[in-house]
C-alpha positions as CSV (number, residue, x, y, z in Angstrom):
1,M,2.1,-5.6,117.6
2,K,-0.1,-8.6,117.0
3,T,-2.6,-8.5,114.2
4,K,-6.3,-9.4,114.6
5,V,-5.6,-12.7,112.8
6,E,-2.7,-13.6,115.1
7,N,-4.8,-12.7,118.2
8,A,-7.7,-14.9,116.8
9,M,-5.3,-17.8,116.2
10,L,-3.8,-17.5,119.6
11,D,-7.3,-17.4,121.2
12,T,-8.4,-20.4,119.2
13,A,-5.2,-22.4,120.2
14,K,-5.7,-21.4,123.9
15,R,-9.4,-22.4,124.0
16,T,-8.7,-25.6,122.2
17,A,-5.9,-26.6,124.6
18,M,-8.1,-25.8,127.6
19,I,-11.0,-27.9,126.2
20,L,-8.6,-30.8,125.5
21,V,-7.4,-30.7,129.1
22,A,-10.9,-30.6,130.4
23,S,-11.9,-33.5,128.1
24,V,-9.0,-35.6,129.5
25,L,-10.0,-34.8,133.1
26,M,-13.6,-35.5,132.5
27,A,-12.9,-38.9,130.8
28,V,-10.4,-40.0,133.4
29,N,-12.9,-39.1,136.2
30,L,-15.6,-41.1,134.5
31,K,-13.3,-44.2,134.2
32,T,-11.9,-44.0,137.7
33,F,-14.1,-42.4,140.4
34,V,-17.5,-42.6,138.6
35,R,-17.0,-46.1,137.3
36,T,-15.5,-47.4,140.5
37,G,-18.5,-46.2,142.6
38,G,-21.1,-47.0,139.9
39,L,-22.1,-43.3,140.3
40,I,-24.6,-41.5,138.1
41,P,-23.5,-37.9,137.5
42,G,-26.1,-35.2,136.7
43,G,-27.3,-34.2,133.3
44,F,-26.8,-36.1,130.0
45,T,-23.6,-37.6,131.3
46,G,-25.5,-39.3,134.0
47,L,-28.2,-40.3,131.6
48,T,-25.6,-41.8,129.3
49,R,-24.1,-43.8,132.2
50,L,-27.6,-45.0,133.2
51,I,-28.3,-46.3,129.7
52,Q,-24.9,-48.0,129.7
53,E,-25.6,-49.6,133.1
54,I,-29.1,-50.8,131.9
55,C,-27.7,-52.3,128.7
56,E,-25.1,-54.1,130.8
57,L,-27.7,-55.4,133.2
58,L,-30.2,-56.6,130.5
59,W,-28.1,-57.6,127.6
60,D,-24.6,-57.9,129.1
61,F,-23.4,-55.3,126.6
62,E,-22.2,-51.8,127.2
63,P,-22.7,-49.5,124.2
64,P,-20.0,-46.8,123.5
65,F,-20.3,-43.7,125.7
66,T,-19.7,-41.4,122.6
67,V,-22.6,-42.8,120.6
68,I,-25.1,-42.4,123.4
69,N,-23.9,-39.0,124.5
70,L,-23.9,-37.6,121.0
71,T,-27.4,-38.9,120.3
72,L,-28.7,-37.3,123.4
73,N,-27.0,-34.0,122.6
74,A,-28.2,-33.9,119.0
75,I,-31.2,-31.6,119.5
76,P,-29.6,-29.4,122.2
77,I,-26.6,-28.8,119.8
78,V,-28.8,-27.6,117.0
79,V,-30.7,-25.3,119.4
80,S,-27.4,-23.9,120.8
81,F,-25.9,-23.4,117.3
82,K,-29.0,-21.4,116.3
83,F,-29.8,-19.4,119.4
84,I,-26.7,-19.3,121.7
85,G,-23.5,-19.0,119.6
86,K,-21.8,-20.8,116.8
87,K,-18.2,-20.8,118.2
88,F,-19.6,-21.6,121.6
89,T,-21.4,-24.6,120.2
90,M,-18.5,-25.8,118.1
91,Y,-16.1,-25.8,121.1
92,S,-18.7,-27.5,123.1
93,C,-19.0,-30.2,120.4
94,L,-15.2,-30.6,120.6
95,M,-15.6,-31.2,124.4
96,I,-18.4,-33.7,123.9
97,V,-16.6,-35.7,121.2
98,V,-13.1,-35.7,122.6
99,S,-14.2,-36.6,126.2
100,G,-16.5,-39.3,124.8
101,L,-13.7,-40.9,122.7
102,I,-11.2,-40.8,125.5
103,T,-13.8,-42.4,127.8
104,D,-14.3,-45.2,125.4
105,M,-10.6,-45.7,124.8
106,I,-9.0,-45.7,128.2
107,P,-9.4,-48.6,130.7
108,S,-11.1,-48.4,134.0
109,Y,-9.0,-48.0,137.1
110,A,-10.0,-48.0,140.7
111,V,-8.1,-45.3,142.6
112,T,-9.9,-46.2,145.8
113,T,-12.9,-48.3,146.8
114,D,-14.0,-46.0,149.6
115,M,-17.4,-44.8,148.4
116,L,-17.3,-41.5,150.3
117,L,-13.8,-40.7,148.9
118,V,-15.0,-41.7,145.4
119,S,-18.1,-39.4,145.6
120,V,-16.3,-36.4,147.0
121,F,-13.2,-36.5,144.8
122,G,-15.2,-37.6,141.8
123,G,-17.4,-34.5,142.2
124,L,-14.3,-32.3,142.8
125,F,-12.6,-33.4,139.5
126,N,-15.8,-33.2,137.6
127,A,-16.2,-29.5,138.8
128,I,-12.6,-28.7,137.8
129,A,-13.1,-30.2,134.3
130,M,-16.3,-28.1,134.0
131,I,-14.6,-24.9,135.2
132,I,-11.8,-25.3,132.6
133,C,-14.3,-25.9,129.9
134,L,-16.4,-22.9,130.9
135,M,-13.3,-20.7,131.0
136,A,-12.6,-21.7,127.4
137,G,-16.1,-20.5,126.5
138,A,-17.7,-23.9,126.0
139,T,-19.7,-26.4,127.9
140,A,-19.9,-30.2,128.3
141,G,-23.3,-30.1,126.6
142,G,-26.7,-31.6,127.5
143,T,-28.5,-29.8,130.2
144,D,-25.9,-26.9,130.1
145,F,-27.2,-26.1,126.6
146,I,-30.7,-26.2,127.8
147,A,-30.0,-24.1,130.9
148,I,-28.2,-21.4,129.0
149,F,-30.9,-21.2,126.3
150,L,-33.7,-20.9,128.9
151,S,-31.9,-18.4,131.1
152,E,-30.4,-16.1,128.5
153,K,-32.9,-16.3,125.7
154,M,-36.2,-16.9,127.5
155,D,-35.4,-15.5,130.9
156,I,-36.5,-18.7,132.6
157,D,-34.9,-20.2,135.7
158,S,-34.1,-23.7,134.5
159,W,-32.7,-25.0,137.8
160,N,-36.0,-26.7,139.0
161,Y,-36.5,-28.5,135.7
162,I,-32.9,-29.8,135.6
163,F,-33.1,-30.8,139.2
164,A,-36.3,-32.7,138.6
165,G,-34.7,-34.5,135.6
166,N,-31.7,-35.5,137.8
167,V,-34.1,-36.8,140.5
168,V,-35.8,-39.0,137.9
169,I,-32.5,-40.4,136.7
170,L,-31.3,-41.1,140.2
171,G,-34.7,-42.6,141.1
172,I,-34.4,-45.1,138.2
173,A,-30.7,-45.8,139.1
174,G,-31.7,-46.4,142.7
175,A,-34.5,-48.7,141.8
176,L,-32.4,-50.8,139.5
177,F,-28.9,-50.8,141.1
178,G,-29.5,-50.0,144.7
179,W,-30.2,-46.9,146.7
180,D,-26.7,-46.7,148.2
181,K,-25.3,-45.8,144.8
182,A,-28.0,-43.2,144.1
183,L,-27.3,-41.6,147.5
184,Y,-23.6,-41.5,146.9
185,S,-24.4,-40.0,143.5
186,I,-26.1,-37.1,145.3
187,I,-22.9,-36.5,147.3
188,F,-21.0,-36.5,144.0
189,Q,-23.4,-34.0,142.4
190,F,-23.5,-31.8,145.5
191,T,-19.7,-31.6,145.7
192,S,-19.4,-30.8,142.0
193,T,-22.1,-28.1,142.2
194,Q,-20.6,-26.4,145.3
195,V,-17.1,-26.3,143.8
196,L,-18.4,-25.0,140.5
197,H,-20.4,-22.3,142.2
198,A,-17.5,-21.2,144.4
199,L,-15.0,-21.0,141.5
200,H,-16.9,-20.1,138.4
201,R,-18.4,-16.6,138.7
202,R,-19.7,-15.7,135.2
203,Y,-23.3,-15.8,136.3
204,Q,-22.8,-14.4,139.8
205,K,-23.3,-10.7,140.4
206,Q,-21.8,-8.0,142.6
207,T,-23.2,-4.6,143.6
208,L,-20.7,-1.7,143.7
209,L,-21.2,1.4,145.7
210,I,-18.5,3.9,144.8
211,V,-18.0,7.2,146.6
212,T,-15.9,9.3,144.2
213,K,-15.0,12.9,143.3
214,K,-14.7,11.8,139.6
215,P,-18.1,10.2,138.9
216,D,-18.0,10.8,135.1
217,E,-14.6,9.3,134.7
218,V,-15.4,6.3,137.0
219,Y,-18.7,5.7,135.2
220,K,-16.8,5.7,131.9
221,V,-14.5,2.9,133.2
222,I,-17.5,0.8,134.2
223,K,-19.3,1.3,130.9
224,E,-16.3,0.6,128.8
225,M,-15.2,-2.5,130.7
226,T,-18.5,-4.2,131.4
227,N,-21.1,-2.5,129.3
228,H,-23.2,-2.1,132.5
229,D,-24.8,1.2,133.4
230,A,-24.6,3.0,136.8
231,T,-26.8,5.3,138.8
232,L,-25.4,8.6,140.3
233,I,-26.6,9.4,143.8
234,K,-25.9,12.7,145.4
235,G,-25.1,12.6,149.1
236,E,-23.4,14.4,151.9
237,G,-20.5,13.2,154.1
238,C,-21.6,13.2,157.7
239,Y,-18.2,14.1,159.1
240,M,-17.0,16.7,156.7
241,K,-20.5,17.9,155.7
242,Q,-19.3,18.0,152.1
243,E,-21.3,16.9,149.0
244,C,-20.2,13.6,147.6
245,N,-21.1,11.5,144.6
246,I,-22.1,7.8,144.9
247,L,-22.1,5.6,141.9
248,Y,-24.4,2.5,142.1
249,S,-23.8,-0.3,139.7
250,V,-24.2,-4.1,139.4
251,V,-21.5,-6.1,137.5
252,G,-20.6,-9.7,137.1
253,R,-18.4,-11.1,139.9
254,D,-15.8,-12.2,137.3
255,E,-15.5,-8.5,136.3
256,V,-15.1,-7.0,139.7
257,R,-11.3,-7.3,140.1
258,K,-10.4,-5.6,136.7
259,V,-13.0,-2.9,137.3
260,L,-11.6,-2.1,140.8
261,N,-8.1,-1.8,139.4
262,R,-9.2,0.7,136.8
263,V,-11.3,2.6,139.3
264,R,-8.3,3.0,141.6
265,E,-6.2,4.2,138.7
266,T,-8.9,6.7,137.8
267,D,-9.6,7.9,141.3
268,P,-7.1,6.7,144.0
269,A,-9.2,8.3,146.7
270,A,-12.4,6.4,145.7
271,F,-14.2,4.5,148.4
272,V,-15.7,1.2,147.1
273,N,-18.2,-1.0,148.9
274,M,-18.8,-4.4,147.3
275,I,-22.0,-6.3,148.1
276,R,-22.8,-9.8,146.9
277,T,-26.1,-9.7,144.9
278,E,-28.2,-12.8,145.6
279,S,-31.0,-12.0,143.2
280,L,-31.8,-9.4,140.6
281,S,-35.0,-8.4,138.8
282,G,-34.9,-6.2,135.7
283,R,-32.6,-5.8,132.7
284,F,-29.0,-6.9,133.2
285,Y,-26.5,-7.1,130.4
286,Q,-24.9,-10.6,130.0
287,R,-22.0,-11.0,127.7
288,P,-23.2,-13.2,124.8
289,N,-21.6,-16.4,124.0
290,D,-19.7,-16.2,120.7
């Protein structure tokens, strides 16, 4: 049986490997699709590219991606380390540094010059890199730090603020370098956002309605696996006219599969209805970042 130290070392190696893969994908995407189309991604990555483009335009000099990105991330990193999670921040810093260094080291290469293909596939690869990074318990930094801090610690929906920031960045890019690039950048960001939303489910929620004859045992499964509570509703089956128990609970979408497997093991006769939860008001336990 593996010891806690061995499990910790294995977890560290796994997370580090995933972040390295995500860093390579992010850097390659920046030097192929993004660079070819002159696109401006969202967040601090987009701001970094905008600063590079402005320096190239005004002084015929492109400062290193790593230097600009680390400078922009300095304050968010401190906030994340203090309020979000130390390991989470350190792994995120690894992502920021490695992806930046690789971006500065590798040459640019045009896979295709078709702007629509560049925008769509650039957004796709950007989302894949982000998903791998998030699965490793980290982020690419910048607005992600800000969004997590505002949503988890201050219960503020940061989407409108981040969207407004991206609009400003794209507006400046459009005014300086042409509106066609700004519009294609919107396609890039839209593609990336949609793929990320479809595949990454940590912040999405699912409502479970479980009809069971073993409510206490099933509730114990939900509590132990997700740390979420449940509400017991007493009902009556319309066909058999027998009393039944309905457990109502809301869990993360990334937790649903493992919960259902354990519920089936606990009560094979349980009837489960899953409903996608669009919005939620009230206390909801969110696993903290380490």
